[in-house]
C-alpha positions as CSV (number, residue, x, y, z in Angstrom):
1,M,0.0,0.0,0.0
2,A,1.0,3.6,-0.4
3,K,0.5,6.5,2.0
4,E,-0.1,9.9,0.6
5,R,2.0,12.8,1.7
6,K,-0.7,15.5,2.0
7,G,-0.5,18.7,0.2
8,R,2.5,17.9,-1.9
9,D,1.3,17.7,-5.5
10,G,-0.3,14.3,-5.2
11,I,3.1,12.6,-4.8
12,T,2.9,9.5,-2.6
13,Q,5.4,7.4,-0.7
14,L,5.3,3.7,-1.2
15,T,5.8,1.0,1.4
16,D,9.3,0.4,0.0
17,E,10.1,4.1,0.8
18,R,10.2,5.2,-2.9
19,W,8.2,8.2,-4.0
20,Q,5.6,8.0,-6.8
21,A,3.7,10.4,-9.0
22,R,1.1,9.5,-11.6
23,V,0.0,11.7,-14.5
24,T,-2.6,11.3,-17.2
25,V,-0.8,11.3,-20.5
26,G,-3.8,10.5,-22.8
27,Y,-6.8,8.4,-23.4
28,K,-7.3,5.0,-25.1
29,D,-10.7,3.5,-25.8
30,G,-12.3,6.2,-23.6
31,K,-10.1,5.4,-20.6
32,Q,-7.3,7.4,-19.1
33,V,-3.7,6.4,-19.8
34,R,-1.6,7.2,-16.8
35,K,2.2,7.1,-16.5
36,A,4.0,6.8,-13.2
37,V,7.4,8.2,-12.3
38,Y,9.5,7.2,-9.3
39,G,12.3,8.5,-7.2
40,K,14.3,7.5,-4.2
41,T,13.6,10.9,-2.6
42,Y,10.7,13.3,-2.8
43,A,12.9,15.8,-4.7
44,E,13.9,13.3,-7.3
45,C,10.3,12.2,-7.9
46,K,9.2,15.9,-8.1
47,A,11.9,16.6,-10.7
48,K,10.7,13.7,-12.9
49,L,7.1,14.9,-12.5
50,V,8.0,18.4,-13.6
51,E,10.0,17.0,-16.6
52,L,7.1,14.8,-17.6
53,Q,4.5,17.6,-17.4
54,G,6.9,19.9,-19.3
55,N,7.2,17.4,-22.1
56,Q,3.4,17.1,-22.2
57,H,3.1,20.9,-22.8
58,K,5.7,20.6,-25.6
59,G,3.8,17.8,-27.3
60,I,6.6,15.3,-26.5
61,A,5.2,11.8,-25.9
62,P,6.3,10.0,-22.8
63,T,8.8,7.2,-23.1
64,N,7.8,3.6,-22.7
65,D,9.8,2.1,-19.9
66,R,8.8,-1.4,-21.0
67,I,10.5,-1.4,-24.3
68,T,13.8,-3.2,-24.2
69,V,17.0,-2.6,-26.2
70,K,16.4,-5.8,-28.1
71,Q,12.8,-4.8,-29.1
72,F,13.8,-1.3,-30.1
73,L,16.8,-2.5,-32.2
74,T,14.7,-5.1,-34.0
75,D,12.1,-2.4,-35.0
76,W,14.9,0.1,-35.8
77,L,16.6,-2.4,-38.2
78,E,13.4,-3.2,-40.0
79,D,11.7,0.2,-40.1
80,S,14.6,2.7,-40.3
81,V,17.7,1.0,-41.5
82,K,16.4,-1.5,-44.1
83,P,14.6,1.1,-46.2
84,S,17.4,3.6,-46.2
85,V,20.7,1.7,-46.7
86,R,22.0,-0.9,-49.1
87,P,21.2,-4.6,-48.3
88,R,24.8,-5.4,-47.4
89,T,24.9,-2.6,-44.9
90,H,21.6,-3.7,-43.3
91,E,23.0,-7.2,-43.1
92,S,26.2,-6.1,-41.4
93,Y,24.2,-4.0,-38.9
94,A,22.0,-6.9,-38.1
95,Q,25.0,-9.2,-37.6
96,I,26.6,-6.8,-35.1
97,V,23.4,-6.3,-33.2
98,A,22.7,-10.0,-32.9
99,A,26.3,-11.1,-32.1
100,H,27.5,-8.3,-29.8
101,I,24.8,-6.0,-28.6
102,V,21.7,-8.0,-27.9
103,P,23.4,-10.8,-25.8
104,V,24.7,-8.1,-23.4
105,L,22.2,-5.3,-23.5
106,G,19.1,-6.8,-25.0
107,K,17.1,-7.2,-21.9
108,T,17.8,-3.7,-20.6
109,A,15.0,-1.2,-20.8
110,L,15.8,1.3,-23.5
111,T,15.0,4.3,-21.2
112,K,17.4,2.8,-18.5
113,L,20.3,2.2,-20.7
114,T,23.4,4.1,-19.4
115,P,26.7,5.3,-20.9
116,A,28.5,3.1,-18.4
117,Q,26.7,-0.1,-19.7
118,I,27.8,0.7,-23.3
119,Q,31.3,1.6,-22.2
120,A,31.5,-1.7,-20.3
121,L,30.3,-3.6,-23.4
122,M,33.1,-2.0,-25.6
123,N,35.7,-2.7,-23.0
124,A,34.6,-6.3,-22.7
125,K,34.8,-6.8,-26.5
126,T,38.3,-5.3,-26.5
127,K,39.4,-7.8,-23.8
128,E,37.8,-10.6,-25.8
129,G,40.2,-9.9,-28.6
130,F,38.0,-8.1,-31.1
131,S,39.6,-5.5,-33.3
132,V,39.4,-1.8,-32.7
133,R,37.4,-1.5,-35.9
134,T,34.8,-4.0,-34.7
135,V,34.4,-2.3,-31.3
136,T,34.2,1.1,-33.0
137,Y,31.5,-0.3,-35.3
138,I,29.5,-1.5,-32.3
139,R,29.6,2.0,-30.9
140,A,28.7,3.6,-34.2
141,I,25.6,1.4,-34.6
142,L,24.4,2.2,-31.1
143,R,24.9,5.9,-31.7
144,R,22.9,5.8,-34.9
145,A,20.2,3.7,-33.3
146,L,19.9,5.9,-30.2
147,N,19.8,9.0,-32.3
148,Q,16.7,7.6,-33.9
149,A,15.3,6.7,-30.5
150,V,15.6,10.3,-29.5
151,K,13.9,11.5,-32.7
152,W,11.1,9.0,-32.1
153,G,10.7,10.2,-28.5
154,M,11.6,6.8,-27.1
155,A,14.7,8.1,-25.3
156,S,15.6,11.4,-23.8
157,R,19.3,11.4,-24.8
158,N,21.8,9.4,-26.8
159,V,23.8,7.7,-24.1
160,A,26.2,6.0,-26.7
161,A,27.4,9.5,-27.7
162,L,28.6,10.0,-24.1
163,T,31.0,7.0,-24.3
164,E,34.7,7.1,-25.2
165,P,35.6,5.3,-28.5
166,P,38.4,2.8,-28.4
167,K,42.0,4.0,-28.9
168,R,42.9,3.8,-32.6
169,E,45.6,1.4,-33.6
170,Y,48.4,2.3,-35.9
171,H,50.3,-0.4,-37.8
172,E,53.7,0.0,-39.3
173,V,53.4,-0.7,-43.1
174,Q,56.0,-2.2,-45.2
175,P,55.0,-1.4,-48.8
176,L,56.6,-3.1,-51.8
177,T,59.8,-1.5,-53.0
178,L,60.4,-0.5,-56.6
179,A,62.3,-3.8,-57.3
180,E,59.6,-5.8,-55.5
181,A,56.8,-4.2,-57.5
182,K,58.6,-5.0,-60.8
183,T,59.2,-8.6,-59.6
184,F,55.5,-9.0,-58.8
185,L,54.3,-7.6,-62.1
186,T,56.7,-9.8,-64.0
187,S,55.7,-12.9,-62.1
188,I,52.0,-12.6,-63.0
189,T,52.6,-12.3,-66.7
190,G,50.7,-15.0,-68.5
191,T,48.7,-16.1,-65.5
192,R,44.9,-16.2,-65.2
193,H,44.9,-13.2,-62.9
194,E,47.4,-11.1,-64.8
195,A,44.8,-8.7,-66.2
196,L,42.9,-8.5,-62.9
197,F,46.0,-7.6,-60.8
198,L,47.4,-5.3,-63.4
199,T,44.1,-3.4,-63.8
200,A,43.8,-3.1,-60.1
201,A,47.4,-1.8,-59.8
202,V,47.2,0.7,-62.6
203,L,43.7,2.0,-62.2
204,G,43.2,1.7,-58.5
205,L,39.7,0.2,-58.8
206,R,38.1,-1.3,-55.7
207,K,38.0,-5.1,-55.7
208,G,34.2,-5.2,-55.8
209,E,34.3,-2.9,-58.8
210,L,36.7,-5.2,-60.6
211,L,34.8,-8.4,-59.9
212,G,31.5,-6.6,-61.0
213,L,33.0,-5.2,-64.2
214,R,31.2,-6.3,-67.4
215,W,32.5,-6.4,-70.9
216,Q,29.7,-4.1,-72.1
217,D,31.2,-1.4,-69.8
218,V,34.7,-1.8,-71.4
219,D,35.4,0.0,-74.7
220,I,38.7,-1.5,-75.9
221,D,38.7,0.7,-79.1
222,K,38.3,4.0,-77.1
223,A,40.5,2.6,-74.2
224,V,38.0,3.5,-71.5
225,L,35.9,1.6,-69.0
226,T,32.9,2.8,-67.0
227,V,32.2,1.7,-63.4
228,K,28.5,0.9,-63.3
229,T,28.2,-2.1,-61.1
230,Q,30.1,-3.9,-58.3
231,A,30.1,-7.3,-56.8
232,Q,28.9,-7.7,-53.3
233,R,28.0,-10.6,-51.1
234,I,24.5,-10.3,-49.6
235,G,23.1,-13.0,-47.5
236,G,26.0,-15.2,-48.4
237,V,25.2,-14.9,-52.2
238,P,27.4,-12.8,-54.6
239,Q,25.3,-10.3,-56.4
240,L,25.8,-7.3,-58.7
241,V,24.8,-4.0,-57.2
242,E,25.1,-0.4,-58.1
243,P,28.1,1.5,-56.8
244,K,27.6,3.1,-53.4
245,T,28.0,6.7,-54.3
246,H,27.5,9.0,-57.3
247,K,31.2,9.6,-57.5
248,S,31.9,5.9,-57.7
249,R,30.0,5.8,-61.0
250,R,32.8,7.0,-63.3
251,T,34.7,6.5,-66.5
252,V,38.3,5.6,-66.4
253,A,40.9,5.9,-69.2
254,L,42.8,2.7,-69.9
255,P,46.6,2.9,-70.6
256,A,47.9,0.8,-73.5
257,L,49.4,-1.8,-71.3
258,V,46.0,-2.5,-69.6
259,V,44.3,-2.6,-73.0
260,D,46.8,-5.2,-74.2
261,A,46.3,-7.2,-71.0
262,L,42.5,-7.2,-71.4
263,K,42.8,-8.3,-75.0
264,R,44.9,-11.3,-74.0
265,H,42.5,-11.9,-71.0
266,R,39.5,-11.9,-73.4
267,I,41.1,-14.7,-75.5
268,R,41.9,-16.7,-72.4
269,Q,38.4,-16.3,-71.1
270,L,36.9,-17.6,-74.4
271,E,39.1,-20.7,-74.0
272,E,37.8,-21.2,-70.4
273,R,34.3,-20.9,-71.7
274,L,34.9,-23.7,-74.2
275,V,36.4,-25.9,-71.5
276,A,33.4,-25.2,-69.1
277,G,30.9,-26.0,-71.8
278,S,27.3,-26.2,-70.4
279,R,28.5,-25.3,-66.9
280,W,29.4,-21.7,-68.1
281,H,27.1,-18.9,-66.8
282,D,27.0,-16.1,-69.3
283,M,27.1,-13.0,-67.1
284,N,29.4,-11.2,-69.4
285,L,31.8,-10.5,-66.5
286,V,35.4,-9.4,-67.3
287,F,36.9,-11.2,-64.2
288,P,34.5,-14.1,-63.5
289,S,35.1,-17.5,-61.9
290,T,36.2,-20.4,-64.1
291,I,32.5,-21.0,-64.9
292,G,31.5,-17.4,-65.6
293,T,29.9,-16.6,-62.2
294,I,30.9,-13.8,-59.9
295,A,34.3,-14.6,-58.6
296,D,34.6,-15.3,-54.9
297,S,36.3,-12.4,-53.2
298,A,38.2,-14.8,-50.8
299,N,39.5,-16.8,-53.7
300,V,40.9,-13.7,-55.4
301,T,42.6,-12.8,-52.1
302,H,44.2,-16.3,-51.9
303,A,45.3,-15.9,-55.5
304,F,46.9,-12.6,-54.8
305,H,48.8,-14.0,-51.7
306,D,49.8,-17.1,-53.7
307,A,51.2,-14.8,-56.4
308,L,53.2,-12.9,-53.8
309,Q,54.5,-16.1,-52.4
310,R,55.6,-17.5,-55.8
311,A,57.4,-14.2,-56.4
312,E,59.1,-14.6,-52.9
313,L,57.6,-11.3,-51.9
314,P,56.4,-10.2,-48.4
315,R,52.7,-10.8,-47.7
316,Q,50.5,-7.7,-48.1
317,R,47.3,-7.0,-46.2
318,C,45.2,-7.1,-49.3
319,P,42.8,-6.9,-50.8
320,R,41.3,-4.4,-48.4
321,P,39.5,-1.2,-49.3
322,A,42.0,1.5,-49.0
323,A,41.7,5.3,-48.8
324,P,42.8,6.5,-52.2
325,C,46.2,8.0,-51.7
326,R,46.9,10.5,-54.5
327,V,50.6,10.4,-55.2
328,S,50.3,13.7,-57.0
329,H,50.0,15.4,-53.6
330,A,53.7,14.7,-52.9
331,R,54.6,16.6,-56.1
332,T,52.0,19.2,-56.7
333,G,50.2,19.6,-53.3
334,R,46.8,19.5,-55.1
335,E,43.9,17.2,-55.2
336,P,43.5,15.3,-58.5
337,E,40.1,15.4,-60.1
338,G,37.4,12.8,-59.8
339,D,37.3,9.5,-57.8
340,A,40.4,7.5,-58.1
341,G,38.9,4.6,-56.3
342,D,40.7,2.5,-53.8
343,S,43.8,0.7,-54.7
344,W,44.1,-2.8,-53.3
345,A,46.4,-4.8,-55.5
346,L,49.6,-3.3,-54.3
347,A,48.3,-1.1,-51.5
348,D,47.8,-1.4,-47.8
349,E,45.0,0.4,-45.8
350,H,46.8,3.6,-45.2
351,D,49.8,3.7,-47.5
352,D,49.7,3.7,-51.2
353,G,47.4,4.3,-54.1
354,L,47.0,5.4,-57.7
355,V,46.2,8.4,-59.7
356,Q,44.9,8.7,-63.2
357,P,45.7,11.8,-65.3
358,S,42.9,14.4,-65.5
359,H,41.4,15.3,-68.9
360,A,43.3,18.6,-68.9
361,E,46.6,16.8,-68.3
362,R,45.9,14.4,-71.2
363,E,45.1,17.4,-73.4
364,E,48.3,19.1,-72.5
365,G,50.2,16.0,-73.7
366,R,51.8,15.2,-70.4
367,C,51.3,11.4,-71.0
368,G,53.8,8.9,-72.1
369,A,53.5,6.7,-75.2
370,D,51.5,4.1,-73.2
371,G,48.9,6.6,-72.1
372,C,50.2,7.0,-68.6
373,L,51.5,10.2,-67.0
374,T,55.3,10.2,-67.0
375,H,55.7,13.0,-64.4
376,G,55.5,11.3,-61.1
377,Y,52.1,9.6,-61.6
378,G,51.2,5.9,-61.9
379,L,51.9,3.2,-59.4
380,G,52.8,4.9,-56.1
381,I,54.6,3.3,-53.3
382,I,54.1,5.6,-50.3
383,E,55.9,5.7,-47.0
384,P,53.1,6.7,-44.6
385,N,53.3,8.8,-41.4
386,R,52.1,6.3,-38.8
387,H,50.2,9.1,-36.9
388,Q,48.7,10.5,-40.1
389,H,44.9,10.4,-40.7
390,R,43.9,8.4,-43.7
391,H,42.4,11.3,-45.5
392,Q,45.3,13.7,-45.0
393,T,47.9,14.5,-47.6
394,P,50.7,11.9,-47.6
395,I,53.8,13.3,-45.9
396,K,56.5,11.6,-48.0
397,A,56.5,9.7,-51.3
398,T,59.6,7.5,-51.2
399,L,59.0,5.8,-54.5
400,L,57.0,6.9,-57.5
401,I,56.9,4.3,-60.3
402,S,56.0,5.8,-63.6
403,V,53.9,3.1,-65.3
404,A,54.9,4.3,-68.8
405,F,58.6,3.8,-68.1
406,C,58.5,0.8,-65.8
407,L,55.9,-1.5,-67.3
408,R,56.1,-3.0,-70.8
409,L,53.8,-5.8,-71.4
410,P,53.6,-8.5,-72.7
411,N,57.3,-8.6,-72.0
412,A,56.5,-7.1,-68.5
413,V,59.3,-5.2,-66.9
414,K,62.7,-5.0,-68.6
């Protein structure tokens, strides 16, 4: 039972010594809908009552204390995330929520979730051995979800934003040297993945863009290709999807050495098609599997590592989406035009990348005979500053390989 404290705004004290206030917040089926607030002291309960009444005057609906984190995240993924993002992004969000967030915080009432609980979750995941990237991703998903909860009036504040992100890790990178790059490009000559690795190295396309490239998007006569689709695994099934951003949809000029490699690759692919016979799936892909389907990303990674091993070269952390590192910065201090993509074939996450000449530079005649710039552009091997942000200008370019001078296919590097 509760005993009323007379003359004090209808606030009552319960038998467990807590204080309670009840307010009518609306009507349903002709009956009053009342909401109770509680406090350990009279002053605490009074403050919550004033806040609740103030929100009523502002038209802010009261929060539902019975909704758990699991219930909210389930609705958020379906109603907010799924319609607004790509399928693969929704899938990755759902995986993180199911594997890391719900098992720990799922039963907690959304309105009672605290910054300390989220911070403890991140600390626990770090101790369990999960990478900084994974832990940061957990925090980012919670921040986005709780932002939506605030907008929907289901939470009064975003408690995830009040936590400290994990300390960023920096790894020393050992990029390929000039001699090693030449050795690698020589070693892949005549192999099935020659054109794939060469195109990646020279053009700096993302791996998904390469595996989703179709022959109708490649104009050998005009020496250009257009990025219109990319390969992406959704629900465990490789699919062709549109590029993520508008800038990713771009036309890229092809140097002569890439054109020659693609011509040889086309002939090799026709031979594979004859061998496959009825097993061939005609998806018109430039770099498909041996039966014409979308190539498995992991298999391409293994092939790249095998090629490095055969060439007796150090293992590179590839293929991994890398921030495009424009080597022209080191020479000119300016941003090249357009989207250079993310180099993965001979690049690590924060070190090297590729630059294609702009239209103006081509018109000025600053290209070599093979169609590549001969003034410090091409395949760049960058020595990164380990404390440098990935989007900042590179501090030092130790090696700039001019593709026009260093690569001569089909005889590869002289």
